[in-house]
VOPAGU-2260 file (C-alpha; in pm, 1 decimal, decimal comma):
REM VOPAGU-2260
SITE   aa  ch    i         X         Y         Z
SITE  MET   A    0   -4371,7    7806,0   -4851,8
SITE  THR   A    1   -4100,0    7779,0   -4587,7
SITE  ASP   A    2   -3980,7    7502,0   -4256,4
SITE  LYS   A    3   -4167,9    7731,2   -4002,9
SITE  THR   A    4   -4154,7    7513,5   -3721,8
SITE  LYS   A    5   -3792,6    7631,0   -3643,5
SITE  GLU   A    6   -3933,5    7958,8   -3435,2
SITE  LEU   A    7   -4117,6    7677,1   -3220,2
SITE  GLU   A    8   -3730,4    7679,8   -2999,8
SITE  SER   A    9   -3636,8    8053,6   -3109,8
SITE  GLN   A   10   -3946,9    8256,4   -3002,1
SITE  PRO   A   11   -4072,7    8389,6   -2676,0
SITE  VAL   A   12   -4317,7    8102,2   -2573,5
SITE  GLY   A   13   -4616,7    8331,6   -2521,9
SITE  ARG   A   14   -4602,1    8451,3   -2870,1
SITE  LEU   A   15   -4584,6    8154,6   -2991,9
SITE  LEU   A   16   -4885,8    8018,9   -2813,0
SITE  TRP   A   17   -5134,3    8296,9   -2913,0
SITE  GLN   A   18   -5002,3    8265,8   -3253,2
SITE  TYR   A   19   -5092,6    7897,1   -3271,8
SITE  ALA   A   20   -5396,5    7911,0   -2970,2
SITE  ILE   A   21   -5599,9    8137,5   -3169,8
SITE  PRO   A   22   -5608,1    7978,2   -3463,1
SITE  ALA   A   23   -5705,8    7653,6   -3299,4
SITE  VAL   A   24   -5922,8    7794,6   -3069,5
SITE  THR   A   25   -6159,7    7918,3   -3343,1
SITE  SER   A   26   -6117,5    7611,4   -3565,2
SITE  GLN   A   27   -6194,0    7447,3   -3245,2
SITE  VAL   A   28   -6516,7    7664,8   -3190,8
SITE  VAL   A   29   -6597,2    7616,4   -3563,2
SITE  THR   A   30   -6597,5    7274,7   -3580,8
SITE  SER   A   31   -6856,7    7280,4   -3287,0
SITE  VAL   A   32   -7130,6    7491,7   -3543,2
SITE  TYR   A   33   -7149,3    7222,0   -3746,6
SITE  ASN   A   34   -7358,3    7058,2   -3464,3
SITE  ILE   A   35   -7502,6    7384,6   -3308,7
SITE  VAL   A   36   -7558,5    7529,8   -3654,0
SITE  ASP   A   37   -7762,5    7215,1   -3748,5
SITE  ARG   A   38   -7967,0    7230,9   -3360,9
SITE  ILE   A   39   -8053,0    7597,2   -3418,6
SITE  PHE   A   40   -8227,4    7596,2   -3803,7
SITE  LEU   A   41   -8404,5    7272,5   -3668,1
SITE  GLY   A   42   -8521,7    7363,9   -3359,2
SITE  HIS   A   43   -8647,6    7693,0   -3516,7
SITE  SER   A   44   -8781,8    7501,5   -3826,0
SITE  GLY   A   45   -9141,0    7616,7   -3791,0
SITE  ASP   A   46   -9296,3    7324,6   -3910,8
SITE  GLY   A   47   -9384,7    7145,6   -3564,3
SITE  TYR   A   48   -9122,9    6889,1   -3518,4
SITE  GLY   A   49   -8844,4    7129,2   -3368,8
SITE  THR   A   50   -8824,6    6926,3   -3040,8
SITE  LEU   A   51   -8820,0    6622,4   -3178,4
SITE  TYR   A   52   -8544,5    6714,8   -3450,6
SITE  LEU   A   53   -8345,1    6824,4   -3182,8
SITE  ALA   A   54   -8382,0    6514,1   -2978,4
SITE  ALA   A   55   -8323,7    6298,0   -3263,6
SITE  LEU   A   56   -7984,2    6478,7   -3326,8
SITE  ALA   A   57   -7886,3    6419,6   -2941,5
SITE  ILE   A   58   -7972,2    6022,6   -3040,4
SITE  THR   A   59   -7685,6    6077,1   -3318,5
SITE  PHE   A   60   -7430,9    6249,2   -3136,2
SITE  PRO   A   61   -7291,6    5895,9   -2996,7
SITE  VAL   A   62   -7206,0    5773,9   -3326,3
SITE  MET   A   63   -7101,8    6124,9   -3440,0
SITE  ASN   A   64   -6897,1    6043,2   -3144,5
SITE  ILE   A   65   -6740,6    5735,3   -3209,2
SITE  VAL   A   66   -6604,4    5843,9   -3600,6
SITE  HIS   A   67   -6484,8    6212,2   -3412,0
SITE  ALA   A   68   -6289,1    5903,2   -3220,4
SITE  PHE   A   69   -6111,6    5735,5   -3498,0
SITE  GLY   A   70   -6060,4    6083,5   -3641,7
SITE  SER   A   71   -5884,5    6168,3   -3321,3
SITE  LEU   A   72   -5693,5    5830,6   -3312,5
SITE  VAL   A   73   -5524,5    5961,7   -3582,9
SITE  GLY   A   74   -5491,3    6269,6   -3630,6
SITE  ALA   A   75   -5414,7    6360,1   -3274,4
SITE  GLY   A   76   -5115,2    6116,7   -3284,5
SITE  ALA   A   77   -4987,4    6202,3   -3641,2
SITE  SER   A   78   -4962,0    6585,0   -3548,7
SITE  SER   A   79   -4824,4    6496,3   -3202,9
SITE  ARG   A   80   -4537,2    6272,8   -3401,2
SITE  MET   A   81   -4490,5    6497,9   -3635,4
SITE  SER   A   82   -4390,0    6781,4   -3394,4
SITE  ILE   A   83   -4195,1    6622,6   -3184,9
SITE  VAL   A   84   -3993,4    6449,0   -3497,3
SITE  LEU   A   85   -3970,6    6796,9   -3633,4
SITE  GLY   A   86   -3801,9    6874,7   -3320,7
SITE  ARG   A   87   -3488,8    6645,5   -3460,2
SITE  LYS   A   88   -3511,3    6774,1   -3782,3
SITE  ASP   A   89   -3607,1    6448,1   -3984,6
SITE  ASN   A   90   -3846,7    6565,0   -4221,2
SITE  ARG   A   91   -3800,9    6263,4   -4402,9
SITE  TRP   A   92   -3970,6    6084,2   -4164,0
SITE  ALA   A   93   -4239,3    6328,0   -4101,6
SITE  GLU   A   94   -4290,2    6303,9   -4488,5
SITE  LYS   A   95   -4396,5    5931,7   -4364,9
SITE  ILE   A   96   -4620,7    6028,4   -4140,8
SITE  LEU   A   97   -4805,4    6218,0   -4327,4
SITE  GLY   A   98   -4874,0    5925,6   -4609,8
SITE  ASN   A   99   -4912,1    5663,8   -4296,2
SITE  THR   A  100   -5214,2    5918,6   -4175,4
SITE  MET   A  101   -5341,7    5931,8   -4472,9
SITE  LEU   A  102   -5373,2    5520,1   -4513,7
SITE  LEU   A  103   -5502,5    5473,2   -4178,0
SITE  THR   A  104   -5760,8    5730,1   -4248,2
SITE  PHE   A  105   -5853,6    5553,7   -4547,2
SITE  LEU   A  106   -5894,8    5209,0   -4339,5
SITE  PHE   A  107   -6090,8    5333,4   -4047,3
SITE  GLY   A  108   -6273,8    5563,7   -4275,4
SITE  PHE   A  109   -6407,8    5258,8   -4472,3
SITE  LEU   A  110   -6455,7    5047,5   -4194,5
SITE  PHE   A  111   -6711,2    5289,1   -3979,4
SITE  VAL   A  112   -6915,6    5363,3   -4255,5
SITE  THR   A  113   -6983,9    5017,8   -4342,1
SITE  ALA   A  114   -7073,3    4929,0   -3998,6
SITE  GLY   A  115   -7291,1    5264,3   -3970,1
SITE  TYR   A  116   -7511,2    5121,9   -4252,5
SITE  ILE   A  117   -7528,1    4765,2   -4170,7
SITE  TRP   A  118   -7639,3    4827,5   -3808,3
SITE  MET   A  119   -7743,1    5184,2   -3788,1
SITE  ARG   A  120   -8074,9    5145,5   -3641,1
SITE  PRO   A  121   -8015,2    4915,2   -3416,4
SITE  ILE   A  122   -7727,5    5120,2   -3247,1
SITE  LEU   A  123   -7982,9    5408,8   -3255,5
SITE  THR   A  124   -8235,4    5235,5   -3035,0
SITE  LEU   A  125   -7927,8    5120,6   -2819,2
SITE  PHE   A  126   -7852,3    5501,1   -2801,9
SITE  GLY   A  127   -8215,8    5577,0   -2670,0
SITE  ALA   A  128   -8396,0    5652,1   -3021,8
SITE  SER   A  129   -8776,8    5598,2   -2936,4
SITE  ALA   A  130   -9048,1    5532,5   -3232,4
SITE  GLN   A  131   -9109,9    5947,0   -3251,9
SITE  THR   A  132   -8711,6    5975,6   -3319,8
SITE  ILE   A  133   -8583,5    5693,8   -3503,4
SITE  ASP   A  134   -8675,1    5755,0   -3811,8
SITE  PHE   A  135   -8549,9    6141,0   -3814,1
SITE  ALA   A  136   -8238,0    6022,8   -3649,6
SITE  CYS   A  137   -8192,5    5686,7   -3954,0
SITE  GLU   A  138   -8305,9    5974,6   -4203,9
SITE  TYR   A  139   -7971,2    6241,2   -4092,5
SITE  MET   A  140   -7750,1    5934,9   -4034,5
SITE  ASP   A  141   -7822,1    5831,3   -4392,6
SITE  ILE   A  142   -7705,0    6119,9   -4590,7
SITE  VAL   A  143   -7414,4    6270,8   -4275,1
SITE  LEU   A  144   -7227,8    5901,6   -4252,3
SITE  PRO   A  145   -7060,3    5924,1   -4558,2
SITE  GLY   A  146   -6983,2    6269,0   -4465,8
SITE  MET   A  147   -6825,4    6194,5   -4170,3
SITE  PHE   A  148   -6517,1    6012,8   -4286,8
SITE  LEU   A  149   -6469,3    6384,0   -4483,1
SITE  VAL   A  150   -6464,5    6549,9   -4118,9
SITE  THR   A  151   -6242,9    6299,9   -3998,9
SITE  MET   A  152   -5977,6    6372,6   -4340,5
SITE  THR   A  153   -6011,0    6728,6   -4248,0
SITE  TYR   A  154   -5922,8    6714,1   -3952,1
SITE  ASN   A  155   -5632,0    6465,3   -3952,2
SITE  LEU   A  156   -5481,9    6711,7   -4201,1
SITE  THR   A  157   -5570,4    7034,0   -4043,0
SITE  GLY   A  158   -5400,8    6912,8   -3754,7
SITE  LEU   A  159   -5088,6    6813,4   -3924,3
SITE  ILE   A  160   -5092,1    7224,0   -4123,9
SITE  ARG   A  161   -5088,5    7281,5   -3782,9
SITE  ALA   A  162   -4780,3    7074,1   -3674,5
SITE  THR   A  163   -4637,0    7159,6   -3940,7
SITE  GLY   A  164   -4642,9    7575,8   -3912,0
SITE  TYR   A  165   -4955,4    7677,3   -4060,6
SITE  PRO   A  166   -5188,6    7744,4   -3777,7
SITE  VAL   A  167   -5367,0    8005,8   -3966,1
SITE  LYS   A  168   -5421,3    7822,6   -4288,2
SITE  ALA   A  169   -5579,4    7530,0   -4065,6
SITE  MET   A  170   -5765,8    7790,3   -3885,0
SITE  TRP   A  171   -5890,9    7933,7   -4299,8
SITE  ILE   A  172   -6030,6    7583,8   -4362,1
SITE  MET   A  173   -6241,1    7540,8   -4096,7
SITE  ILE   A  174   -6388,1    7821,4   -4102,6
SITE  GLY   A  175   -6470,6    7831,8   -4478,6
SITE  GLY   A  176   -6667,3    7503,0   -4413,4
SITE  ALA   A  177   -6836,4    7601,5   -4114,8
SITE  ILE   A  178   -6930,6    7937,7   -4332,8
SITE  LEU   A  179   -7019,6    7762,9   -4598,2
SITE  ASN   A  180   -7217,4    7506,2   -4381,7
SITE  ILE   A  181   -7446,2    7780,9   -4218,3
SITE  VAL   A  182   -7578,1    7878,2   -4594,8
SITE  LEU   A  183   -7636,3    7539,1   -4668,0
SITE  ASP   A  184   -7844,8    7495,3   -4372,8
SITE  TYR   A  185   -8065,4    7813,5   -4409,2
SITE  PHE   A  186   -8085,9    7679,9   -4792,8
SITE  PHE   A  187   -8184,4    7344,2   -4715,5
SITE  ILE   A  188   -8388,3    7346,2   -4370,9
SITE  SER   A  189   -8543,0    7731,7   -4423,9
SITE  LEU   A  190   -8602,8    7778,5   -4780,2
SITE  MET   A  191   -8606,7    7428,5   -4894,3
SITE  ARG   A  192   -8822,8    7263,3   -4581,7
SITE  GLN   A  193   -8603,0    6987,4   -4604,8
SITE  GLY   A  194   -8566,7    6918,3   -4201,7
SITE  VAL   A  195   -8309,8    6689,1   -4036,5
SITE  ALA   A  196   -8215,5    6565,7   -4422,6
SITE  GLY   A  197   -8088,1    6918,3   -4527,5
SITE  ALA   A  198   -7861,2    6968,4   -4206,5
SITE  ALA   A  199   -7725,0    6658,9   -4313,8
SITE  TRP   A  200   -7666,3    6776,3   -4689,5
SITE  GLY   A  201   -7524,1    7110,9   -4555,8
SITE  THR   A  202   -7255,1    6898,8   -4346,8
SITE  THR   A  203   -7185,1    6635,2   -4594,2
SITE  ILE   A  204   -7090,0    6920,7   -4862,5
SITE  SER   A  205   -6931,1    7211,3   -4666,9
SITE  MET   A  206   -6682,8    6888,7   -4516,6
SITE  ALA   A  207   -6667,9    6772,2   -4880,4
SITE  VAL   A  208   -6515,3    7115,4   -4960,4
SITE  THR   A  209   -6263,0    7160,9   -4696,0
SITE  ALA   A  210   -6140,5    6772,1   -4712,7
SITE  ILE   A  211   -6038,1    6917,2   -5042,8
SITE  VAL   A  212   -5890,8    7187,0   -4961,7
SITE  SER   A  213   -5688,1    7063,7   -4680,8
SITE  VAL   A  214   -5553,2    6750,3   -4956,8
SITE  LEU   A  215   -5438,3    7065,0   -5173,1
SITE  HIS   A  216   -5226,3    7219,3   -4908,7
SITE  PHE   A  217   -4947,7    6864,0   -4885,1
SITE  VAL   A  218   -5000,7    6818,8   -5285,5
SITE  ASP   A  219   -4868,3    7200,2   -5345,8
SITE  ARG   A  220   -4454,4    7181,0   -5431,1
SITE  ARG   A  221   -4416,3    7473,5   -5253,0
SITE  SER   A  222   -4521,7    7299,0   -4892,2
SITE  PHE   A  223   -4209,2    7174,4   -4713,3
SITE  ILE   A  224   -4364,0    6829,2   -4592,8
SITE  ARG   A  225   -4588,9    6714,9   -4902,5
SITE  PHE   A  226   -4668,2    6397,7   -5067,2
SITE  LYS   A  227   -4414,2    6185,3   -5189,4
SITE  SER   A  228   -4389,3    5859,8   -5351,9
SITE  HIS   A  229   -4175,8    5726,7   -5042,9
SITE  CYS   A  230   -4445,4    5845,5   -4782,6
SITE  TRP   A  231   -4692,6    5600,6   -4848,1
SITE  ALA   A  232   -4516,3    5274,5   -4794,8
SITE  PRO   A  233   -4677,8    5123,9   -4473,5
SITE  LYS   A  234   -4437,9    5175,2   -4234,5
SITE  LEU   A  235   -4542,5    4966,8   -3869,3
SITE  TYR   A  236   -4364,0    5116,8   -3648,5
SITE  ILE   A  237   -4551,2    5512,7   -3748,8
SITE  PHE   A  238   -4836,8    5301,0   -3735,3
SITE  ARG   A  239   -4780,4    5174,4   -3351,2
SITE  ASN   A  240   -4639,7    5519,8   -3288,9
SITE  ILE   A  241   -4960,5    5725,8   -3418,6
SITE  LEU   A  242   -5188,5    5493,2   -3252,6
SITE  ALA   A  243   -4979,7    5478,3   -2929,4
SITE  ILE   A  244   -5040,8    5884,4   -2908,2
SITE  GLY   A  245   -5381,7    5870,9   -3050,4
SITE  ILE   A  246   -5523,8    5607,0   -2833,2
SITE  SER   A  247   -5592,1    5862,1   -2565,1
SITE  PRO   A  248   -5768,5    6134,2   -2747,3
SITE  PHE   A  249   -5945,4    5796,5   -2893,5
SITE  SER   A  250   -6032,9    5661,8   -2554,9
SITE  MET   A  251   -6202,4    6013,4   -2445,5
SITE  ASN   A  252   -6400,7    6049,8   -2731,8
SITE  VAL   A  253   -6550,3    5675,6   -2727,6
SITE  ALA   A  254   -6589,7    5746,2   -2345,8
SITE  ALA   A  255   -6764,9    6019,9   -2449,6
SITE  PHE   A  256   -6980,9    5798,1   -2652,9
SITE  ALA   A  257   -7044,6    5593,0   -2439,3
SITE  VAL   A  258   -7135,8    5889,3   -2147,0
SITE  VAL   A  259   -7366,8    6007,9   -2400,1
SITE  ALA   A  260   -7562,4    5723,6   -2484,4
SITE  ILE   A  261   -7595,4    5575,5   -2138,4
SITE  LEU   A  262   -7670,9    5930,7   -2007,2
SITE  ASN   A  263   -7949,3    5988,2   -2300,0
SITE  ARG   A  264   -8091,9    5597,7   -2180,2
SITE  GLN   A  265   -8122,3    5793,0   -1847,6
SITE  LEU   A  266   -8206,7    6113,7   -1919,5
SITE  SER   A  267   -8539,0    5915,9   -2177,6
SITE  MET   A  268   -8619,4    5693,2   -1837,1
SITE  PHE   A  269   -8672,2    5969,4   -1578,8
SITE  GLY   A  270   -8759,9    6257,2   -1821,9
SITE  GLY   A  271   -8883,2    6147,3   -2176,5
SITE  ASP   A  272   -8774,6    6278,1   -2471,6
SITE  ASN   A  273   -8802,4    6648,3   -2398,8
SITE  ALA   A  274   -8466,8    6537,0   -2090,3
SITE  VAL   A  275   -8275,0    6420,2   -2393,1
SITE  ALA   A  276   -8339,6    6733,3   -2595,5
SITE  VAL   A  277   -8205,4    6948,8   -2354,4
SITE  TYR   A  278   -7875,6    6751,8   -2266,5
SITE  GLY   A  279   -7851,0    6803,4   -2640,9
SITE  VAL   A  280   -7934,6    7166,3   -2661,7
SITE  VAL   A  281   -7664,4    7204,9   -2323,8
SITE  ASN   A  282   -7411,0    6932,4   -2460,0
SITE  SER   A  283   -7387,2    7174,1   -2756,0
SITE  ALA   A  284   -7347,5    7476,0   -2575,8
SITE  ALA   A  285   -7137,7    7368,4   -2350,8
SITE  GLY   A  286   -6936,6    7181,4   -2598,5
SITE  LEU   A  287   -6830,0    7606,7   -2707,5
SITE  ILE   A  288   -6642,0    7611,6   -2354,4
SITE  PHE   A  289   -6509,1    7296,4   -2387,5
SITE  MET   A  290   -6405,8    7343,6   -2783,5
SITE  MET   A  291   -6236,8    7652,0   -2622,6
SITE  PHE   A  292   -6000,5    7442,3   -2389,0
SITE  LEU   A  293   -5907,3    7192,6   -2635,5
SITE  GLY   A  294   -5820,6    7507,0   -2906,2
SITE  VAL   A  295   -5576,2    7660,4   -2636,6
SITE  CYS   A  296   -5456,5    7268,9   -2578,3
SITE  GLN   A  297   -5408,9    7178,8   -2972,6
SITE  GLY   A  298   -5222,6    7536,9   -2976,6
SITE  MET   A  299   -4976,4    7390,6   -2697,0
SITE  GLN   A  300   -4914,8    7107,6   -2839,9
SITE  PRO   A  301   -4697,3    7184,9   -3187,2
SITE  ILE   A  302   -4452,9    7387,7   -2945,5
SITE  ALA   A  303   -4455,2    7102,1   -2654,4
SITE  GLY   A  304   -4403,8    6828,0   -2906,8
SITE  TYR   A  305   -4129,8    6976,3   -3074,0
SITE  ASN   A  306   -3940,8    7138,7   -2771,6
SITE  TYR   A  307   -4052,2    6789,1   -2595,3
SITE  GLY   A  308   -3820,7    6650,2   -2898,4
SITE  ALA   A  309   -3540,1    6905,9   -2931,7
SITE  CYS   A  310   -3480,9    6855,1   -2567,1
SITE  ARG   A  311   -3584,3    7207,8   -2414,1
SITE  ASN   A  312   -3795,5    7091,7   -2149,5
SITE  ASP   A  313   -3736,1    7495,8   -1986,1
SITE  ARG   A  314   -3978,2    7607,7   -2284,7
SITE  LEU   A  315   -4181,9    7279,0   -2218,0
SITE  ARG   A  316   -4332,6    7380,4   -1874,9
SITE  GLU   A  317   -4323,9    7748,2   -1982,3
SITE  VAL   A  318   -4617,0    7709,0   -2256,4
SITE  TYR   A  319   -4781,6    7416,1   -1981,9
SITE  ILE   A  320   -4803,1    7653,6   -1677,0
SITE  LEU   A  321   -4937,6    7941,1   -1934,5
SITE  THR   A  322   -5144,2    7693,4   -2125,4
SITE  MET   A  323   -5316,0    7604,4   -1790,8
SITE  LYS   A  324   -5355,2    7946,1   -1686,3
SITE  VAL   A  325   -5539,2    8060,3   -1996,7
SITE  CYS   A  326   -5754,2    7744,9   -2032,8
SITE  VAL   A  327   -5867,3    7753,9   -1609,2
SITE  ALA   A  328   -5978,8    8190,5   -1712,7
SITE  LEU   A  329   -6174,0    7974,5   -1997,8
SITE  GLY   A  330   -6341,5    7752,4   -1744,8
SITE  ILE   A  331   -6414,3    8076,2   -1509,7
SITE  LEU   A  332   -6576,4    8263,9   -1758,8
SITE  GLY   A  333   -6751,4    7962,4   -1902,9
SITE  SER   A  334   -6852,7    7859,4   -1550,3
SITE  ALA   A  335   -7000,1    8245,1   -1493,5
SITE  LEU   A  336   -7230,8    8302,8   -1795,6
SITE  SER   A  337   -7336,8    7957,3   -1757,9
SITE  LEU   A  338   -7472,6    8016,9   -1429,0
SITE  LEU   A  339   -7559,9    8354,8   -1475,7
SITE  PHE   A  340   -7761,3    8316,7   -1814,9
SITE  PRO   A  341   -7847,5    7959,9   -1895,0
SITE  GLY   A  342   -8192,6    8066,8   -1968,7
SITE  THR   A  343   -8074,0    8325,3   -2269,1
SITE  ILE   A  344   -7807,9    8055,4   -2386,3
SITE  ILE   A  345   -8029,2    7767,9   -2433,3
SITE  LYS   A  346   -8337,7    8028,3   -2574,0
SITE  PHE   A  347   -8026,6    8042,0   -2885,9
SITE  PHE   A  348   -8153,1    7636,4   -2972,2
SITE  ASN   A  349   -8510,4    7657,2   -2881,0
SITE  ASN   A  350   -8753,9    7855,4   -2753,1
SITE  ASP   A  351   -9009,4    7616,3   -2570,0
SITE  SER   A  352   -9095,4    7709,6   -2221,1
SITE  GLU   A  353   -9046,5    7316,5   -2134,4
SITE  ILE   A  354   -8707,7    7271,4   -2273,1
SITE  VAL   A  355   -8596,3    7603,8   -2176,2
SITE  ASN   A  356   -8695,7    7534,3   -1768,2
SITE  MET   A  357   -8598,5    7198,4   -1758,2
SITE  GLY   A  358   -8251,5    7319,5   -1988,8
SITE  ILE   A  359   -8167,9    7586,5   -1680,3
SITE  PRO   A  360   -8076,6    7381,7   -1362,0
SITE  ALA   A  361   -7901,4    7133,9   -1649,5
SITE  MET   A  362   -7708,4    7407,4   -1763,3
SITE  ARG   A  363   -7617,8    7517,5   -1438,4
SITE  TYR   A  364   -7493,4    7183,9   -1315,7
SITE  LEU   A  365   -7285,6    7055,6   -1645,6
SITE  MET   A  366   -7092,7    7392,1   -1666,4
SITE  ALA   A  367   -7035,0    7438,6   -1235,9
SITE  LEU   A  368   -6676,4    7260,5   -1249,4
SITE  ALA   A  369   -6605,2    7389,1   -1585,8
SITE  PRO   A  370   -6237,3    7524,6   -1442,6
SITE  PHE   A  371   -6201,0    7209,9   -1307,5
SITE  ILE   A  372   -6290,8    7031,5   -1662,4
SITE  ALA   A  373   -6029,6    7267,5   -1814,0
SITE  TYR   A  374   -5743,7    7150,4   -1569,9
SITE  THR   A  375   -5745,2    6794,7   -1650,3
SITE  ILE   A  376   -5771,3    6860,8   -2016,2
SITE  VAL   A  377   -5481,9    7055,6   -2027,6
SITE  ASN   A  378   -5321,8    6752,3   -1807,3
SITE  SER   A  379   -5416,1    6518,1   -2053,5
SITE  GLN   A  380   -5299,7    6718,4   -2373,8
SITE  LEU   A  381   -4961,1    6767,4   -2180,5
SITE  PHE   A  382   -4929,7    6356,3   -2133,6
SITE  GLN   A  383   -5009,0    6323,1   -2506,4
SITE  SER   A  384   -4772,4    6611,6   -2659,8
SITE  ILE   A  385   -4475,0    6451,0   -2453,8
SITE  ASP   A  386   -4510,2    6118,5   -2563,7
SITE  GLN   A  387   -4679,8    5953,9   -2240,3
SITE  PRO   A  388   -4980,6    5789,6   -2382,1
SITE  TRP   A  389   -5097,1    5556,5   -2115,4
SITE  ILE   A  390   -5055,2    5868,4   -1858,3
SITE  ALA   A  391   -5294,7    6091,7   -2050,2
SITE  ILE   A  392   -5534,7    5778,1   -2128,7
SITE  VAL   A  393   -5588,7    5709,6   -1777,7
SITE  THR   A  394   -5602,9    6141,4   -1710,0
SITE  SER   A  395   -5888,9    6119,0   -2057,8
SITE  LEU   A  396   -6118,3    5831,2   -1905,4
SITE  SER   A  397   -6086,9    5898,7   -1539,6
SITE  ARG   A  398   -6373,2    6162,8   -1488,1
SITE  GLN   A  399   -6608,9    5988,9   -1775,7
SITE  VAL   A  400   -6556,1    5592,8   -1724,7
SITE  LEU   A  401   -6397,7    5542,5   -1374,7
SITE  PHE   A  402   -6667,7    5762,9   -1220,9
SITE  LEU   A  403   -6947,0    5962,1   -1434,2
SITE  ILE   A  404   -7023,0    5609,1   -1589,1
SITE  PRO   A  405   -7085,7    5391,8   -1260,7
SITE  ILE   A  406   -7234,6    5731,9   -1046,5
SITE  SER   A  407   -7487,0    5776,7   -1367,3
SITE  LEU   A  408   -7601,9    5497,6   -1313,2
SITE  ILE   A  409   -7629,5    5441,7    -960,9
SITE  LEU   A  410   -7729,9    5827,6    -795,6
SITE  PRO   A  411   -8036,4    5907,8   -1041,6
SITE  GLY   A  412   -8207,5    5608,4    -898,1
SITE  ILE   A  413   -8131,8    5702,5    -545,5
SITE  MET   A  414   -8292,7    6023,5    -588,4
SITE  PHE   A  415   -8579,7    5918,4    -786,5
SITE  ARG   A  416   -8631,9    5703,1    -522,1
SITE  SER   A  417   -8589,6    5963,7    -209,9
SITE  SER   A  418   -8699,5    6315,9    -390,4
SITE  GLY   A  419   -8866,7    6165,7    -778,7
SITE  ASP   A  420   -8644,7    6361,6    -953,6
SITE  GLY   A  421   -8379,7    6146,9   -1178,2
SITE  VAL   A  422   -8328,0    6396,8   -1452,0
SITE  VAL   A  423   -8127,0    6607,9   -1146,7
SITE  GLY   A  424   -7967,3    6304,6   -1041,8
SITE  VAL   A  425   -7827,3    6280,3   -1384,6
SITE  TRP   A  426   -7690,6    6620,6   -1404,2
SITE  LEU   A  427   -7550,7    6591,8   -1036,5
SITE  SER   A  428   -7359,9    6292,4   -1150,1
SITE  CYS   A  429   -7137,9    6533,7   -1398,4
SITE  MET   A  430   -7057,1    6806,9   -1143,2
SITE  ILE   A  431   -6923,7    6522,9    -911,9
SITE  CYS   A  432   -6707,5    6356,0   -1183,3
SITE  ASP   A  433   -6570,2    6702,5   -1264,8
SITE  PHE   A  434   -6419,6    6724,6    -923,7
SITE  LEU   A  435   -6280,7    6362,4    -935,8
SITE  GLY   A  436   -6116,1    6361,1   -1284,3
SITE  ALA   A  437   -5932,7    6658,4   -1182,1
SITE  ALA   A  438   -5764,4    6562,5    -844,6
SITE  LEU   A  439   -5674,9    6216,9   -1002,5
SITE  SER   A  440   -5520,9    6431,8   -1267,9
SITE  THR   A  441   -5331,7    6610,3   -1004,0
SITE  VAL   A  442   -5169,0    6269,7    -889,5
SITE  LEU   A  443   -5084,7    6161,8   -1258,4
SITE  LEU   A  444   -4876,9    6521,3   -1331,1
SITE  LEU   A  445   -4686,9    6498,3   -1035,3
SITE  THR   A  446   -4527,2    6118,3   -1071,7
SITE  HIS   A  447   -4436,0    6278,5   -1446,4
SITE  ARG   A  448   -4270,5    6609,1   -1331,6
SITE  ASP   A  449   -3913,4    6503,9   -1441,1
SITE  VAL   A  450   -4004,8    6574,2   -1789,5
SITE  PHE   A  451   -3992,5    6950,9   -1712,4
SITE  ARG   A  452   -3632,2    6914,1   -1610,1
SITE  VAL   A  453   -3357,3    7069,3   -1742,1
SITE  GLY   A  454   -3148,8    6770,0   -1932,8
SITE  TYR   A  455   -3413,6    6477,2   -1928,7
SITE  VAL   A  456   -3411,7    6326,0   -2267,8
SITE  PRO   A  457   -3704,9    6178,0   -2456,4
SITE  PRO   A  458   -3687,9    5825,8   -2591,8
SITE  VAL   A  459   -3674,6    5750,5   -2949,3
SITE  ARG   A  460   -3921,3    5593,4   -3106,0
SITE  LYS   A  461   -3774,1    5436,5   -3439,3
SITE  PRO   A  462   -3601,8    5141,4   -3530,5
SITE  ARG   A  463   -3244,3    5114,6   -3498,5
SITE  LYS   A  464   -3190,1    5023,1   -3887,4
SITE  GLU   A  465   -3396,3    5392,1   -3940,4
SITE  SER   A  466   -3209,4    5590,9   -3672,5
SITE  GLY   A  467   -2939,3    5811,4   -3707,1
SITE  PRO   A  468   -2574,3    5776,6   -3479,1
SITE  LYS   A  469   -2657,0    6048,8   -3286,7
SITE  GLU   A  470   -3066,0    5905,1   -3205,8
SITE  ARG   A  471   -2899,5    5545,0   -3141,0
């Protein structure tokens, strides 16, 4: 395996974006399949508990977001730093990033698995679990929690595989895991009638396989970036660089966990378990479109990061504009499908008439401004790729924390008192915040437009004693 990253500053940007974005989009969509497949099989389980299963999985969603948050804290930061240092042609630094990424993955994995088992029931209750759903939610998490550590490892390593020039291989690792998950869900849920436990086992086993395959890529002696003895030495500056960039997607995922928890409680208060189940279904369906946004941005990230590190700011600007066009177009498509065919989409998950009827307006509200969400995500990913972590954090958190949390706590109550429908107030809160988040990201982008200027030189994030003469 040769150093394929050199093409990132020589091949046409359009060709590179498709080369990296299509596998990344596929990987992101496949990642969402893990949750969607569980919901589809459980929603059609035929044992009379389908709606409660869906509500229980919706309750576990914030916990899953916490785990994914720690995965993105390390994985997104590591892949961004990897791209930048490879742009500087420093392979030894890249290998240190690889080893330190694994050290952080094991550290955070131990912490969240231990904390999850100690405080699982109180946490799920806090997130809106009712007496009818708490046992199903705990049954699922008992099995899947160790598997979520494997999800984190896979996420981190496939991001590095993509950053080192092998986006297609990263894609096939994720596709293989998803196919295995579908097969195992059919076996455990449909044939063995194991319910939520079967869904958990299917996810855990499939992620164990993908984690092993991801590790093997960096063990292979043919890989130009691989595990070597020096890469396992902890380096505080590498930890700091990884976490500084990763704090943006981490904050976004933690915010998503907080938002889902708050929305679940609001929905449970104004609409009961059915409203929570609807949110779980709509969130999963909308997640497919959002995963496409993230996938295209992940395709942009190695190109943007490498050319930023190589001081090719003209190519950085070109890939940003092209990524924005693609993501906004996907957002328009997602909005159109959700507005025109919401019932058809929801029936993939559950045929219960009450769930479908309640889900149709929810789908329309949550997806109406998908192009604005795409715009905000691209800007956040750009800041992450060019080593502007704090601006990326503000961009990421604006829609969810600055706007959605306070509005979702206030508006549903106002609408309940005036019209009697607090659930619509929850959906409308999401729509308002999509617009406000996009507006703020525009302001932040204008304040950092110098990175597109030819001649702009990015700072070096390395101790002087480890920097070469040119870097000093």
